[in-house]
C-alpha positions as CSV (number, residue, x, y, z in Angstrom):
1,M,41.4,19.6,-183.3
2,T,37.6,18.9,-182.2
3,Q,36.0,20.0,-179.4
4,H,34.0,18.3,-177.1
5,D,30.6,19.0,-175.1
6,V,32.0,16.3,-172.7
7,A,35.2,14.2,-172.3
8,I,34.3,11.2,-170.2
9,I,37.3,9.5,-168.3
10,G,36.6,5.2,-167.0
11,G,34.6,2.8,-169.6
12,G,32.0,0.9,-166.9
13,I,28.5,1.4,-166.5
14,A,28.4,4.6,-164.9
15,G,30.8,5.9,-167.7
16,L,29.5,3.8,-170.8
17,M,25.9,5.2,-169.9
18,S,25.8,8.6,-169.4
19,A,28.2,8.4,-172.8
20,W,24.8,6.9,-173.8
21,Y,22.3,9.8,-172.3
22,L,24.4,12.6,-173.0
23,A,25.2,11.6,-177.1
24,R,20.9,11.0,-177.1
25,E,20.9,14.6,-176.4
26,G,23.3,15.1,-178.8
27,G,26.3,15.7,-177.6
28,R,29.3,15.5,-178.5
29,V,30.3,13.1,-176.6
30,V,34.4,11.2,-176.1
31,L,34.8,8.9,-173.4
32,F,38.9,7.3,-172.8
33,E,38.9,3.7,-170.9
34,A,42.5,2.7,-170.2
35,G,42.0,-0.8,-170.9
36,D,38.4,-2.6,-172.5
37,F,35.1,-1.8,-171.2
38,G,33.9,-2.8,-168.1
39,A,37.0,-5.3,-167.4
40,A,37.8,-3.7,-164.2
41,A,34.4,-4.1,-162.5
42,S,31.2,-3.2,-164.7
43,G,32.3,-6.7,-166.9
44,A,33.6,-8.6,-163.8
45,N,31.7,-7.9,-160.7
46,A,29.4,-11.1,-159.7
47,G,25.9,-9.2,-161.5
48,S,24.3,-8.5,-158.1
49,L,21.6,-6.2,-157.7
50,H,21.8,-4.5,-154.8
51,L,19.1,-2.9,-152.4
52,Q,19.7,-2.9,-148.9
53,I,22.4,-2.5,-146.5
54,Q,25.1,-4.5,-146.3
55,Y,24.7,-6.9,-143.2
56,P,29.1,-6.9,-142.9
57,E,29.4,-3.3,-142.9
58,F,25.8,-3.0,-140.4
59,V,28.0,-5.4,-137.7
60,K,31.3,-3.6,-138.5
61,Y,30.3,0.2,-138.6
62,G,26.9,0.0,-136.1
63,E,23.9,2.0,-136.5
64,D,24.9,5.1,-136.8
65,W,26.7,4.7,-139.5
66,A,24.2,3.1,-141.6
67,R,21.2,6.2,-140.1
68,T,23.6,8.1,-142.3
69,Y,24.2,5.5,-144.8
70,A,20.7,4.6,-145.6
71,P,19.6,7.7,-147.8
72,T,21.4,6.6,-150.6
73,L,19.5,3.7,-150.6
74,R,16.9,5.7,-152.7
75,I,19.0,5.8,-155.7
76,L,19.7,1.9,-155.5
77,K,15.9,2.0,-155.1
78,A,15.5,4.2,-158.6
79,S,18.8,2.4,-160.0
80,L,16.8,-0.8,-160.0
81,A,13.3,0.2,-161.5
82,M,15.8,1.2,-164.5
83,W,17.7,-2.2,-164.6
84,Q,14.1,-3.9,-165.4
85,S,13.7,-1.9,-168.6
86,L,16.7,-1.5,-169.6
87,G,17.3,-5.0,-171.6
88,D,14.3,-3.5,-173.5
89,E,15.9,0.3,-174.0
90,V,18.9,-1.3,-175.4
91,G,17.5,-3.7,-177.2
92,E,19.7,-7.2,-175.5
93,D,18.2,-9.6,-172.9
94,L,19.8,-8.9,-170.0
95,D,19.4,-11.5,-167.3
96,V,17.9,-9.4,-165.1
97,K,16.0,-10.9,-162.4
98,L,14.7,-9.0,-159.0
99,G,13.5,-12.6,-157.1
100,G,14.5,-10.3,-153.7
101,G,17.5,-10.8,-151.6
102,I,17.8,-12.8,-147.7
103,V,19.9,-12.2,-146.0
104,V,19.8,-15.6,-143.5
105,A,20.5,-15.6,-140.0
106,H,21.7,-18.7,-137.6
107,D,21.6,-17.3,-133.9
108,A,18.9,-14.9,-132.0
109,A,22.0,-12.2,-132.1
110,Q,21.8,-12.2,-135.7
111,M,18.9,-12.2,-135.7
112,R,18.0,-9.1,-134.1
113,L,20.7,-7.0,-136.1
114,I,18.9,-7.7,-139.1
115,E,15.8,-6.4,-137.2
116,E,17.6,-3.3,-136.6
117,K,18.9,-2.9,-139.6
118,A,15.3,-3.5,-141.6
119,K,14.0,-0.7,-139.5
120,I,16.8,1.9,-140.6
121,E,16.3,0.8,-144.0
122,A,12.0,1.5,-143.8
123,A,13.0,5.2,-142.9
124,V,13.9,5.4,-146.4
125,G,11.3,3.6,-147.9
126,I,13.2,0.1,-148.0
127,E,10.8,-2.7,-146.8
128,T,12.3,-5.7,-145.7
129,H,10.0,-8.4,-144.1
130,I,10.9,-10.2,-140.9
131,L,11.0,-13.7,-141.3
132,N,11.0,-16.4,-138.7
133,R,12.1,-20.1,-139.3
134,F,9.0,-21.1,-140.7
135,E,8.7,-18.7,-142.8
136,L,11.7,-18.4,-144.8
137,R,11.8,-22.1,-145.1
138,R,8.4,-21.8,-146.9
139,K,10.2,-19.4,-149.1
140,A,13.8,-20.8,-149.7
141,P,13.4,-24.5,-149.0
142,Y,16.5,-25.0,-149.9
143,L,18.5,-22.8,-147.1
144,S,19.9,-25.4,-144.6
145,E,17.9,-26.8,-141.9
146,D,20.0,-24.7,-139.3
147,A,18.5,-20.9,-140.2
148,L,17.2,-19.6,-137.7
149,G,15.0,-17.1,-140.4
150,G,16.2,-13.8,-142.2
151,G,15.5,-10.6,-143.7
152,F,14.0,-10.9,-147.2
153,C,14.4,-7.6,-149.4
154,E,12.2,-8.4,-152.1
155,G,13.5,-5.4,-154.7
156,E,16.5,-7.4,-155.2
157,G,18.0,-9.6,-157.5
158,K,20.3,-9.9,-160.3
159,A,22.2,-8.9,-164.4
160,N,24.7,-10.9,-166.6
161,P,27.3,-8.4,-166.3
162,L,29.0,-10.5,-169.6
163,R,25.8,-8.7,-171.7
164,V,25.1,-5.3,-169.8
165,T,28.6,-3.8,-171.0
166,P,28.4,-5.0,-174.5
167,A,24.6,-3.7,-175.7
168,I,25.3,-0.6,-174.0
169,V,28.6,-0.1,-175.7
170,R,26.7,-0.3,-178.9
171,A,23.9,1.7,-178.1
172,A,26.1,4.7,-176.7
173,G,28.1,4.6,-179.7
174,A,24.9,4.0,-182.0
175,A,23.2,7.2,-180.3
176,G,27.0,9.3,-181.1
177,A,29.0,9.1,-178.6
178,T,33.0,8.3,-179.5
179,L,34.4,5.8,-177.7
180,Y,38.3,5.0,-177.2
181,R,39.2,1.7,-175.8
182,E,43.0,1.3,-174.9
183,T,43.1,4.9,-174.2
184,P,44.2,5.8,-170.7
185,V,44.7,9.4,-169.2
186,F,48.4,10.8,-169.2
187,D,47.1,14.0,-168.0
188,L,44.2,16.4,-167.4
189,S,43.7,20.1,-167.2
190,G,41.8,23.4,-167.7
191,K,39.2,24.6,-166.7
192,A,35.3,24.6,-167.8
193,G,35.1,25.2,-171.5
194,K,38.9,24.8,-172.1
195,F,39.9,21.1,-171.0
196,S,42.4,19.0,-172.4
197,I,43.1,15.7,-172.3
198,E,46.5,14.0,-172.8
199,T,46.3,10.4,-173.9
200,P,48.2,8.0,-176.6
201,R,45.7,8.6,-179.2
202,G,46.6,12.6,-179.2
203,T,45.0,15.6,-177.2
204,F,41.5,16.3,-177.1
205,R,39.2,19.1,-175.5
206,A,36.2,19.3,-173.9
207,D,34.7,21.6,-172.3
208,K,33.2,19.3,-169.5
209,V,34.6,16.7,-167.8
210,I,32.9,13.5,-166.4
211,N,35.3,11.4,-164.6
212,T,33.9,7.6,-163.4
213,A,37.4,6.0,-162.9
214,G,36.5,3.9,-160.8
215,A,39.3,2.6,-159.1
216,K,41.6,5.0,-160.6
217,A,39.8,8.1,-160.2
218,A,41.8,9.0,-157.7
219,D,44.2,9.3,-160.0
220,V,42.2,11.3,-162.2
221,A,41.3,13.4,-159.9
222,A,44.6,14.3,-158.5
223,M,45.5,15.3,-161.7
224,L,43.4,18.4,-161.5
225,G,44.3,19.9,-157.8
226,M,41.8,17.6,-156.7
227,K,41.9,14.7,-153.6
228,I,38.9,12.3,-152.7
229,E,39.0,9.3,-150.5
230,L,38.8,6.7,-152.6
231,S,40.4,3.1,-153.6
232,G,40.6,0.4,-155.3
233,F,40.3,-3.1,-154.0
234,P,40.6,-6.7,-155.7
235,L,37.9,-8.9,-155.4
236,Q,36.9,-12.5,-156.2
237,V,33.9,-14.5,-157.4
238,S,33.3,-17.9,-158.6
239,V,31.0,-20.1,-160.4
240,T,29.8,-23.8,-160.4
241,E,29.2,-25.5,-163.0
242,P,25.3,-26.1,-164.0
243,I,22.8,-27.3,-161.8
244,A,18.8,-27.6,-161.3
245,P,17.4,-24.7,-160.6
246,L,16.9,-24.3,-157.1
247,I,17.9,-21.2,-155.8
248,P,15.9,-17.5,-156.9
249,H,16.9,-15.2,-154.5
250,L,20.4,-13.0,-153.8
251,V,21.4,-14.6,-151.4
252,Y,23.5,-13.6,-148.0
253,S,24.5,-15.0,-145.1
254,A,25.2,-13.2,-141.2
255,A,27.3,-16.0,-140.2
256,G,30.2,-14.9,-143.2
257,K,31.1,-12.9,-146.3
258,L,28.5,-13.9,-148.8
259,S,26.7,-13.3,-152.4
260,L,24.7,-16.3,-153.9
261,K,22.8,-16.5,-156.9
262,Q,21.9,-18.3,-159.5
263,A,22.4,-17.9,-163.1
264,T,19.9,-18.5,-166.4
265,N,22.6,-21.3,-167.1
266,G,22.2,-23.3,-163.8
267,G,25.6,-22.1,-162.2
268,C,25.9,-20.7,-159.4
269,I,27.8,-17.7,-158.3
270,I,29.8,-17.2,-155.3
271,G,30.8,-14.4,-154.1
272,G,30.3,-11.4,-151.1
273,G,33.6,-9.0,-150.8
274,W,36.2,-11.8,-150.4
275,A,39.9,-10.2,-151.5
276,A,41.8,-11.7,-154.2
277,H,45.9,-11.8,-154.2
278,Q,48.1,-9.1,-156.3
279,R,50.9,-10.5,-158.0
280,D,54.1,-8.0,-157.4
281,N,53.5,-7.1,-161.3
282,G,50.2,-5.3,-160.2
283,H,48.1,-8.4,-161.9
284,L,45.6,-10.0,-160.2
285,A,44.9,-13.7,-159.0
286,T,42.4,-15.7,-157.2
287,N,43.2,-16.3,-153.6
288,P,43.1,-19.8,-152.7
289,T,42.6,-19.4,-148.9
290,N,40.0,-17.1,-149.3
291,F,38.4,-19.1,-152.2
292,T,38.0,-22.0,-149.7
293,G,36.5,-19.8,-147.1
294,N,34.3,-18.6,-149.6
295,M,32.9,-21.7,-150.9
296,A,32.6,-23.0,-147.2
297,V,29.8,-20.7,-146.5
298,A,27.9,-21.0,-149.3
299,A,27.6,-24.5,-148.7
300,G,26.9,-23.8,-145.1
301,V,23.6,-22.0,-146.2
302,V,22.6,-23.6,-149.4
303,P,24.0,-27.2,-148.1
304,Q,23.2,-28.8,-151.6
305,I,26.1,-25.9,-153.0
306,A,28.6,-28.6,-151.9
307,N,28.0,-31.2,-154.2
308,A,28.7,-28.9,-157.1
309,R,32.1,-28.8,-158.5
310,T,33.3,-24.9,-159.4
311,I,34.4,-24.7,-162.9
312,R,35.7,-20.5,-162.3
313,S,36.9,-17.7,-160.8
314,W,38.3,-14.2,-162.1
315,T,39.1,-11.4,-160.3
316,A,37.9,-7.7,-160.3
317,W,38.8,-3.9,-158.9
318,V,36.0,-2.5,-157.6
319,N,36.0,1.3,-156.0
320,G,35.1,1.5,-152.3
321,T,35.2,4.5,-150.2
322,P,35.2,4.3,-145.9
323,D,32.4,5.8,-145.1
324,W,30.7,3.7,-148.3
325,R,28.7,6.9,-149.7
326,P,28.3,8.3,-153.4
327,I,30.9,11.2,-155.0
328,L,28.4,12.8,-157.0
329,G,28.0,15.5,-159.0
330,E,30.2,18.8,-159.8
331,A,33.8,18.8,-157.7
332,P,34.1,22.4,-155.6
333,N,36.3,24.6,-157.4
334,I,36.7,23.1,-160.1
335,S,33.7,24.2,-162.4
336,G,33.1,21.9,-164.9
337,F,34.7,18.8,-163.6
338,Y,31.8,16.6,-162.8
339,L,32.6,12.7,-160.3
340,A,30.2,10.3,-160.9
341,L,31.2,7.6,-158.8
342,F,29.3,5.3,-155.9
343,P,31.1,2.7,-154.5
344,W,31.5,-1.0,-153.7
345,V,27.9,-1.5,-155.5
346,G,28.4,0.7,-158.7
347,F,26.7,-1.6,-160.6
348,S,23.5,-1.8,-158.9
349,A,23.6,2.3,-159.0
350,G,25.1,2.4,-162.4
351,P,22.1,3.3,-164.1
352,M,20.6,5.9,-162.0
353,A,23.8,7.3,-161.0
354,A,24.8,8.0,-164.9
355,R,21.5,9.8,-165.0
356,L,21.8,11.8,-162.4
357,I,25.3,12.8,-163.6
358,S,23.7,13.2,-167.2
359,E,21.2,15.5,-166.0
360,L,23.8,17.7,-164.1
361,V,25.8,18.2,-167.0
362,L,23.1,19.3,-169.0
363,G,21.8,22.2,-165.6
364,R,18.5,19.9,-165.4
365,H,16.6,18.9,-162.3
366,L,18.0,15.8,-160.7
367,T,15.3,12.9,-160.5
368,I,16.8,12.8,-156.8
369,P,18.4,15.4,-154.9
370,L,21.9,14.6,-153.3
371,D,21.6,16.8,-150.3
372,G,22.7,14.4,-147.5
373,I,23.0,11.8,-150.2
374,S,26.9,12.6,-152.3
375,V,29.9,13.9,-150.0
376,L,30.2,16.4,-152.7
377,A,26.3,17.6,-151.7
378,D,27.3,17.9,-148.1
């Protein structure tokens, strides 16, 4: 039986990129994905590349929460820099465009909140430009006439998840990682140097284990007696028929949940954290009430969207925590067991989260210290 240096549980972007990085360093790496690679979230999300504190959570949880969460933006900033060169590294155009993100305000109270949020972001090196009505119209003439102003964060953008996952799978495989799809982990036991992983393909041994299982990560951690405050949340996204080039930015609304961007082919991708419906058998389906609400918010911000037909909606499982902070590092009291979980915005953070967990596994100096960022470093 082959003894692997590292076993990775979960085949989303963080797991696949960790496998790639570690295999490039000569490690014997095996990865197990219960379904298909990237199918739960990494390949099914809306493709937004986030950098700023999300406005709905800022309103819901307040300034104290935002100040505690803000250091996490350092990882997002570094990760978005990695996104810009990732296509060249994997030899694939990933449709990465960082045209900036705009939070659109419709009244004075929303503008004040955007301004307060921007001050907290600035304290950790993230610049958000406050735009009045006329400045906003010059930058984004496609927005509704009743937009009062907004906050513009130039580092944000988009990528194409349908291209990203296959490209990283190819890169990891070429580097020598062994990748298994449709291979759930039934049991995990042992300790550093002697981990045992039970799967339908048999029992595997590994010196170290990385948990990148996303919405199922709490179940994996529980196999070793570790409890983490993380759950899976079913969300939905929609796309319109292609229209003429209109929206170069990632657009949010302070009036309701929204993420809106235009893909390279002209389709407008509309999401923002609206819940999908979970059937009795566990499968997901689009929630028609939330679909209607999401489309209404989008049309209220960009009126021309109302003239475009929606041609497809889909669902995804996203992992989330109450405080939004990453669970990134080696587990306390379980030597050799690592977690790389970046709740809610894992696609954006994936490249840097994978680099950091790989550095930890290899015993190297961290590119970004995790103190004050990861709950495991508190």
